[in-house]
C-alpha positions in Angstrom: 227.6 103.9 -28.0 228.4 104.4 -31.7 232.0 105.3 -32.8 230.6 108.6 -34.1 229.6 109.6 -30.5 231.8 110.8 -27.6 230.6 110.2 -24.0 230.8 113.3 -21.9 229.9 113.4 -18.2 228.2 116.7 -17.3 226.1 117.7 -14.3 225.4 121.4 -15.0 221.7 122.3 -15.0 221.4 122.9 -18.7 223.0 119.5 -19.6 221.0 117.5 -17.1 217.7 119.1 -18.1 218.5 118.5 -21.8 219.4 114.8 -21.0 216.1 114.3 -19.2 214.0 116.0 -21.8 215.5 113.8 -24.5 214.8 110.8 -22.5 211.2 111.9 -21.8 210.7 112.3 -25.6 212.0 108.8 -26.3 209.8 107.4 -23.5 206.7 109.3 -24.5 206.3 110.7 -21.0 206.1 114.1 -19.4 207.8 113.2 -16.2 209.6 110.3 -14.3 209.3 109.1 -10.8 213.0 108.8 -9.9 216.1 110.3 -11.5 219.6 109.4 -10.5 223.0 111.1 -10.9 224.9 108.2 -12.3 228.5 107.4 -11.3 229.8 110.8 -10.4 233.0 109.1 -9.3 233.7 108.4 -12.9 233.2 111.9 -14.1 236.8 112.9 -14.1 235.9 115.9 -11.9 236.6 116.5 -8.2 234.1 114.1 -6.6 232.5 116.4 -4.0 232.0 119.1 -6.5 230.5 116.7 -9.1 228.0 115.3 -6.5 227.0 118.7 -5.3 226.5 120.2 -8.8 224.7 117.1 -10.1 222.3 117.0 -7.2 221.6 120.8 -7.4 220.7 120.2 -11.1 218.4 117.3 -10.2 216.8 119.3 -7.4 215.8 122.0 -9.9 214.0 119.4 -12.0 212.2 118.1 -8.9 211.1 121.6 -8.1 209.8 122.0 -11.6 207.7 118.8 -11.3 209.6 116.8 -13.9 210.7 114.2 -11.4 209.4 113.2 -8.0 212.5 111.7 -6.4 216.2 112.3 -6.9 219.3 110.4 -5.8 222.7 109.0 -6.8 223.5 105.6 -8.2 227.1 104.4 -7.8 229.5 101.6 -6.8 231.6 104.2 -4.9 230.9 104.3 -1.2 232.5 107.7 -1.0 230.1 109.1 -3.7 227.1 107.7 -2.0 228.2 108.9 1.4 228.7 112.4 0.0 225.2 112.3 -1.5 223.5 111.2 1.7 225.4 113.7 3.9 225.3 116.6 1.5 223.4 119.9 1.6 220.9 118.9 -1.2 218.1 116.7 0.2 217.9 113.5 -1.7 215.3 110.8 -1.6 217.3 107.6 -2.3 220.6 106.1 -3.4 221.2 103.1 -5.6 224.0 101.2 -3.9 225.8 99.0 -6.5 227.8 96.2 -5.1 228.7 97.8 -1.8 226.1 96.1 0.3 226.2 92.4 -0.7 226.6 89.0 0.9 230.4 89.4 0.3 230.9 93.1 0.5 229.9 95.3 3.5 231.6 98.6 2.6 228.3 100.5 2.7 227.9 99.7 6.4 230.7 102.1 7.2 229.0 105.4 6.3 226.2 105.0 3.7 223.7 102.8 5.5 223.9 104.5 9.0 223.7 108.0 7.4 220.7 106.9 5.2 218.8 105.6 8.3 219.6 108.8 10.2 218.5 111.2 7.3 215.6 109.2 6.0 217.2 108.3 2.7 216.0 105.1 1.0 218.6 102.7 -0.3 218.1 100.4 -3.3 220.7 97.6 -3.4 221.8 96.5 -6.8 224.6 94.2 -8.2 223.8 91.8 -5.4 225.2 88.9 -7.3 228.6 90.7 -7.6 228.7 90.5 -11.5 228.1 86.7 -11.3 230.2 85.4 -8.5 227.2 84.9 -6.2 224.8 83.9 -8.9 225.5 80.1 -8.9 225.2 77.5 -6.2 228.8 76.7 -6.7 231.0 79.5 -8.1 233.8 78.7 -10.6 237.1 80.5 -11.3 235.8 81.7 -14.7 233.0 83.8 -13.2 233.2 87.6 -13.1 233.4 89.5 -9.8 233.2 93.3 -9.6 233.2 93.6 -13.4 236.5 91.7 -13.6 238.2 88.3 -13.1 237.5 86.8 -9.7 240.4 86.9 -7.2 241.3 83.7 -5.4 240.4 85.0 -1.9 237.0 86.2 -3.2 236.3 82.8 -4.8 237.3 81.1 -1.5 234.9 83.4 0.4 232.1 82.6 -2.0 232.6 78.8 -1.6 232.6 79.2 2.2 229.2 81.1 1.9 227.9 78.4 -0.4 228.8 75.8 2.3 226.7 77.8 4.8 223.8 77.8 2.3 224.0 74.0 1.8 224.2 73.3 5.5 220.9 75.1 5.9 219.1 73.6 2.9 219.3 76.5 0.5 221.8 77.9 -2.0 224.2 80.8 -2.5 222.1 82.9 -4.9 219.2 82.8 -2.4 221.4 84.1 0.4 222.9 86.7 -2.0 219.5 88.0 -3.1 217.9 88.1 0.4 220.9 89.5 2.4 220.8 93.2 1.3 217.1 93.5 2.1 217.7 92.6 5.7 219.0 96.0 6.5 216.3 98.5 7.6 217.7 101.2 5.3 217.2 99.1 2.2 213.8 99.5 0.7 214.3 97.4 -2.5 216.7 94.9 -4.0 217.2 95.0 -7.8 218.7 92.1 -9.7 219.9 91.6 -13.3 218.4 89.0 -15.5 218.9 87.6 -18.9 215.8 85.5 -19.4 212.2 85.2 -18.1 213.2 82.0 -16.4 215.8 84.0 -14.4 213.1 86.3 -13.2 211.0 83.4 -11.9 214.0 81.9 -10.2 214.8 85.1 -8.3 211.2 85.7 -7.3 211.2 82.1 -5.9 214.4 82.7 -4.0 213.1 85.8 -2.5 210.2 83.8 -0.9 212.5 81.1 0.6 212.5 81.0 4.4 216.1 81.1 5.4 216.9 79.8 8.9 218.1 82.5 11.3 221.1 80.3 12.2 222.2 80.6 8.6 222.6 84.3 8.8 224.6 84.0 12.0 227.0 81.6 10.2 227.2 84.0 7.2 228.4 86.8 9.5 231.0 84.5 11.0 232.3 83.4 7.6 232.4 87.0 6.3 234.3 88.2 9.3 236.8 85.3 8.9 237.1 85.8 5.2 237.9 89.5 5.4 235.0 90.9 3.3 235.1 94.7 2.7 
């Protein structure tokens, strides 16, 4: 964002509508399929109120036919759980980093509630900012948008050992794991080059032995993943 601009998080109907209309103009479209309330946990407002107001604003746009599906995208398990359990009917949530090979926080509330209420889950940040993106992680990699902690690096290496024992690699397990849950309808991954896209598509098609997933759960339980 340029220095001449100030970021302001707002979720009132007028602000949300204006934001969408400006985006539609830039895109040259008259509607979008899916619209997310992004990171309400970073709004500076009381979280439940921010989620409720934001989703009410998105629901108005859905009623007006400007969007087909609405939801919340966040790395906060609390924000996602509030969205799934709230009074406003949502279609999906984008779960960032809370349902990965090394982080199971979304299994506490978000995934069970999503299954019960018919809310789709899109898993993103599945490589945990880079920690799970290499066959052998190194201490200089990022994890959760910051430096990797020693215990997380040790867990990643233990998971890499599992992958190697079963003839695959850590990124393959990291990419495939989130999609194994019945609430997850899609897995989105970041990429920097066309080659990375090809690598991820190839990894998605790898047949991972069932025994590998059993070992993964044992390692995660022993390693204290969230």
